[in-house]
SERO-4910 file (N, C-alpha, C, O; in steps of 0.05 Angstrom, whole numbers):
BEGIN
 pado doro    nc1    nc2    nc3   cac1   cac2   cac3    cc1    cc2    cc3    oc1    oc2    oc3
  Met    A   1757   -591  -3371   1768   -610  -3353   1750   -613  -3328   1746   -636  -3318
  Arg    A   1739   -591  -3318   1722   -592  -3295   1697   -609  -3300   1687   -623  -3282
  Phe    A   1687   -607  -3325   1663   -622  -3332   1669   -652  -3330   1652   -667  -3320
  Leu    A   1692   -661  -3340   1699   -689  -3339   1702   -699  -3310   1695   -721  -3303
  Val    A   1714   -682  -3293   1718   -689  -3265   1691   -692  -3251   1686   -711  -3236
  Arg    A   1672   -674  -3257   1645   -676  -3245   1631   -701  -3255   1616   -714  -3240
  Leu    A   1635   -707  -3280   1622   -731  -3292   1633   -756  -3278   1618   -774  -3272
  Leu    A   1659   -757  -3274   1671   -780  -3260   1661   -782  -3231   1656   -804  -3221
  Ile    A   1659   -759  -3218   1650   -759  -3190   1621   -769  -3189   1614   -785  -3172
  Asn    A   1604   -759  -3207   1576   -768  -3208   1574   -798  -3214   1558   -812  -3201
  Ala    A   1590   -808  -3232   1590   -836  -3239   1598   -853  -3215   1586   -874  -3209
  Ala    A   1619   -844  -3201   1628   -859  -3178   1607   -859  -3156   1603   -879  -3143
  Ala    A   1595   -836  -3151   1574   -834  -3130   1550   -851  -3137   1539   -864  -3119
  Leu    A   1542   -852  -3162   1520   -869  -3170   1527   -899  -3168   1510   -915  -3160
  Trp    A   1552   -905  -3174   1561   -933  -3171   1560   -942  -3142   1552   -964  -3136
  Val    A   1569   -924  -3124   1568   -931  -3095   1539   -934  -3086   1533   -953  -3071
  Ala    A   1521   -918  -3096   1493   -921  -3089   1482   -947  -3099   1466   -960  -3085
  Val    A   1490   -955  -3123   1481   -981  -3134   1491  -1004  -3116   1476  -1023  -3111
  Lys    A   1516  -1002  -3106   1527  -1023  -3090   1515  -1024  -3062   1513  -1045  -3050
  Leu    A   1508  -1001  -3050   1499  -1000  -3023   1469  -1002  -3019   1460  -1014  -2999
  Ile    A   1453   -993  -3038   1424   -992  -3035   1412  -1014  -3052   1416  -1015  -3076
  Ser    A   1397  -1032  -3040   1386  -1055  -3054   1365  -1047  -3075   1361  -1062  -3094
  Gly    A   1351  -1025  -3072   1330  -1018  -3091   1340  -1002  -3115   1324   -995  -3132
  Ile    A   1366   -997  -3116   1378   -983  -3139   1394  -1003  -3154   1413  -1016  -3143
  Thr    A   1388  -1006  -3180   1401  -1027  -3196   1413  -1015  -3221   1402   -996  -3233
  Tyr    A   1435  -1027  -3229   1448  -1021  -3255   1454  -1048  -3267   1472  -1062  -3257
  Ser    A   1439  -1056  -3288   1440  -1083  -3297   1457  -1088  -3322   1452  -1107  -3336
  Ser    A   1475  -1070  -3328   1492  -1074  -3351   1519  -1085  -3343   1530  -1078  -3321
  Asp    A   1530  -1102  -3359   1557  -1113  -3353   1579  -1093  -3360   1601  -1094  -3350
  Asn    A   1572  -1074  -3377   1591  -1054  -3386   1588  -1029  -3368   1566  -1021  -3362
  Trp    A   1610  -1017  -3360   1609   -994  -3342   1607   -968  -3357   1601   -947  -3345
  Val    A   1611   -968  -3383   1611   -943  -3399   1583   -929  -3399   1582   -905  -3396
  Pro    A   1561   -944  -3401   1535   -930  -3399   1529   -916  -3373   1512   -899  -3371
  Leu    A   1544   -924  -3352   1541   -910  -3326   1549   -881  -3329   1539   -864  -3314
  Phe    A   1567   -875  -3347   1575   -847  -3352   1551   -832  -3365   1548   -808  -3361
  Gly    A   1535   -846  -3381   1511   -834  -3392   1491   -828  -3371   1478   -807  -3371
  Val    A   1488   -846  -3351   1471   -841  -3329   1481   -817  -3312   1465   -801  -3304
  Ala    A   1507   -816  -3308   1519   -793  -3294   1514   -767  -3309   1510   -747  -3296
  Leu    A   1516   -768  -3335   1511   -744  -3351   1481   -735  -3348   1476   -711  -3345
  Ile    A   1463   -754  -3349   1435   -748  -3345   1430   -736  -3318   1416   -717  -3314
  Phe    A   1443   -748  -3298   1440   -739  -3270   1451   -711  -3267   1439   -694  -3253
  Gly    A   1473   -705  -3280   1484   -678  -3279   1466   -657  -3293   1463   -635  -3282
  Val    A   1455   -664  -3315   1437   -646  -3330   1412   -641  -3313   1402   -619  -3311
  Val    A   1401   -662  -3302   1377   -659  -3285   1383   -641  -3261   1367   -624  -3254
  Asn    A   1406   -646  -3248   1413   -629  -3225   1419   -600  -3233   1415   -582  -3217
  Ala    A   1429   -596  -3257   1437   -569  -3265   1413   -553  -3274   1412   -528  -3270
  Phe    A   1393   -565  -3287   1372   -550  -3299   1344   -553  -3286   1330   -533  -3283
  Ile    A   1338   -577  -3277   1311   -582  -3266   1310   -577  -3236   1291   -566  -3225
  Arg    A   1331   -587  -3222   1331   -585  -3193   1329   -556  -3182   1314   -552  -3163
  Pro    A   1342   -536  -3194   1339   -509  -3184   1310   -499  -3186   1300   -484  -3168
  Val    A   1297   -506  -3208   1269   -497  -3211   1251   -510  -3190   1234   -497  -3178
  Val    A   1255   -536  -3186   1239   -551  -3166   1245   -540  -3138   1226   -538  -3122
  Gln    A   1270   -534  -3132   1276   -523  -3106   1264   -496  -3102   1254   -489  -3080
  Leu    A   1264   -480  -3122   1251   -453  -3120   1221   -456  -3115   1210   -441  -3099
  Leu    A   1208   -474  -3130   1180   -477  -3126   1173   -490  -3099   1151   -485  -3089
  Ser    A   1191   -505  -3088   1185   -518  -3063   1199   -504  -3039   1201   -515  -3018
  Leu    A   1208   -480  -3044   1222   -465  -3023   1206   -462  -2997   1217   -464  -2976
  Pro    A   1180   -456  -2998   1165   -455  -2973   1166   -481  -2957   1168   -480  -2933
  Leu    A   1164   -504  -2971   1165   -529  -2957   1193   -534  -2946   1197   -546  -2924
  Ile    A   1213   -526  -2961   1241   -530  -2952   1246   -513  -2927   1258   -523  -2908
  Leu    A   1236   -489  -2927   1239   -472  -2903   1223   -482  -2879   1232   -482  -2857
  Leu    A   1198   -491  -2885   1181   -501  -2864   1193   -526  -2850   1190   -529  -2826
  Thr    A   1206   -543  -2865   1217   -567  -2854   1247   -564  -2847   1261   -584  -2842
  Leu    A   1256   -539  -2847   1284   -533  -2840   1304   -548  -2858   1325   -556  -2849
  Gly    A   1297   -550  -2883   1315   -562  -2903   1311   -591  -2908   1323   -602  -2927
  Leu    A   1295   -605  -2892   1292   -634  -2896   1278   -640  -2922   1282   -662  -2934
  Phe    A   1261   -622  -2932   1247   -628  -2957   1266   -628  -2980   1260   -638  -3002
  Ala    A   1289   -616  -2977   1310   -617  -2998   1319   -645  -3004   1326   -652  -3026
  Leu    A   1318   -663  -2984   1324   -691  -2988   1303   -704  -3006   1310   -720  -3023
  Val    A   1278   -696  -3003   1257   -706  -3021   1261   -696  -3049   1258   -711  -3068
  Val    A   1269   -671  -3052   1274   -660  -3079   1297   -675  -3092   1296   -682  -3115
  Asn    A   1319   -681  -3076   1341   -696  -3087   1333   -724  -3095   1342   -734  -3115
  Gly    A   1316   -736  -3079   1305   -763  -3086   1289   -762  -3111   1290   -781  -3128
  Leu    A   1273   -741  -3115   1257   -739  -3139   1275   -735  -3164   1268   -745  -3185
  Met    A   1297   -722  -3160   1316   -719  -3183   1329   -745  -3190   1334   -751  -3213
  Leu    A   1334   -762  -3170   1345   -789  -3175   1323   -806  -3189   1330   -822  -3207
  Leu    A   1298   -804  -3181   1277   -818  -3194   1274   -809  -3223   1269   -825  -3241
  Leu    A   1276   -783  -3228   1274   -773  -3255   1298   -783  -3272   1294   -790  -3295
  Thr    A   1321   -784  -3260   1345   -795  -3274   1340   -824  -3281   1347   -833  -3303
  Ser    A   1328   -839  -3263   1322   -867  -3268   1302   -870  -3291   1306   -887  -3308
  Ser    A   1282   -853  -3291   1262   -854  -3312   1274   -847  -3340   1269   -861  -3359
  Leu    A   1290   -826  -3341   1303   -818  -3366   1323   -839  -3375   1325   -845  -3399
  Ser    A   1338   -851  -3356   1357   -871  -3363   1344   -896  -3374   1353   -908  -3393
  Gly    A   1322   -903  -3362   1307   -926  -3371   1296   -922  -3400   1295   -940  -3416
  Ala    A   1287   -897  -3405   1276   -891  -3431   1298   -892  -3452   1292   -898  -3476
  Leu    A   1322   -886  -3444   1345   -887  -3463   1359   -914  -3463   1379   -917  -3478
  Gly    A   1349   -933  -3448   1361   -960  -3448   1387   -962  -3434   1405   -978  -3442
  Leu    A   1391   -947  -3412   1417   -947  -3398   1417   -965  -3374   1437   -966  -3360
  His    A   1396   -980  -3369   1395  -1002  -3349   1399   -992  -3320   1409  -1007  -3303
  Phe    A   1391   -967  -3314   1393   -956  -3287   1364   -953  -3277   1348   -941  -3290
  His    A   1359   -965  -3253   1331   -964  -3243   1331   -959  -3213   1348   -970  -3198
  Val    A   1313   -943  -3204   1308   -937  -3175   1280   -945  -3169   1261   -936  -3182
  Glu    A   1277   -962  -3148   1250   -972  -3140   1239   -955  -3117   1248   -959  -3094
  Gly    A   1221   -938  -3123   1206   -924  -3102   1219   -899  -3091   1242   -893  -3095
  Cys    A   1201   -883  -3078   1210   -857  -3068   1229   -859  -3045   1249   -844  -3044
  Trp    A   1224   -877  -3026   1242   -879  -3002   1270   -888  -3011   1290   -879  -3000
  Thr    A   1271   -906  -3030   1296   -916  -3040   1311   -893  -3054   1335   -890  -3051
  Ala    A   1296   -876  -3069   1308   -854  -3082   1319   -833  -3063   1340   -822  -3067
  Ile    A   1304   -828  -3041   1314   -809  -3021   1339   -820  -3008   1358   -805  -3004
  Leu    A   1339   -845  -3000   1364   -857  -2988   1387   -857  -3008   1410   -851  -3001
  Gly    A   1381   -864  -3033   1401   -864  -3054   1412   -836  -3059   1436   -832  -3063
  Ala    A   1395   -816  -3059   1404   -788  -3063   1422   -779  -3040   1441   -764  -3044
  Leu    A   1415   -789  -3016   1432   -782  -2993   1460   -795  -2996   1480   -782  -2990
  Val    A   1461   -820  -3004   1487   -833  -3009   1502   -819  -3031   1526   -814  -3029
  Val    A   1489   -812  -3053   1502   -799  -3076   1513   -772  -3067   1535   -764  -3074
  Ser    A   1497   -757  -3051   1506   -731  -3041   1531   -733  -3023   1550   -718  -3026
  Ile    A   1531   -753  -3005   1554   -756  -2987   1579   -764  -3002   1600   -753  -2998
  Val    A   1576   -784  -3020   1599   -793  -3035   1610   -771  -3054   1634   -767  -3056
  Ser    A   1592   -757  -3066   1600   -735  -3084   1614   -713  -3068   1634   -702  -3077
  Ala    A   1604   -706  -3045   1617   -686  -3028   1645   -695  -3019   1664   -679  -3020
  Leu    A   1647   -720  -3011   1673   -731  -3002   1693   -731  -3025   1716   -723  -3021
  Leu    A   1685   -740  -3048   1703   -740  -3071   1711   -712  -3080   1733   -708  -3088
  Ser    A   1692   -693  -3079   1698   -666  -3086   1718   -653  -3067   1734   -636  -3075
  Met    A   1716   -661  -3041   1735   -650  -3021   1763   -661  -3026   1783   -647  -3020
  Leu    A   1766   -685  -3037   1792   -697  -3041   1807   -684  -3065   1831   -685  -3067
  Leu    A   1791   -672  -3083   1804   -661  -3107   1811   -632  -3102   1797   -618  -3087
  Pro    A   1833   -623  -3114   1841   -595  -3111   1821   -576  -3124   1809   -583  -3144
  Asp    A   1818   -552  -3113   1800   -532  -3125   1812   -522  -3151   1836   -515  -3152
  Gly    A   1796   -519  -3171   1805   -511  -3198   1808   -481  -3201   1816   -472  -3222
  Asp    A   1803   -465  -3180   1805   -436  -3182   1832   -426  -3180   1837   -402  -3182
***
């Protein structure tokens, strides 16, 4: 059940980023493939992001955590690339757009997670 809730939260956060950021597009009329994009985003954040954060830990510490925004943006760019390869019609244009989009996704995801009761 927790997996489905996280998938819904990721899909909602990505949808908000598509609506707010002009460089992030989702060009499908059907909303179901957005769940595929959310699944890719979750897998990228679960497996690749920790490795990248560990490797970039000196930069994250040097910039007092600001480089973590760049890492999050790179994860969104990777999600865009994988989604495009799978034909899911999700695209992010450029690094600055990805960083801004990752910030929006993080904020929306945190707000939605706060609204839901803790599963413990």
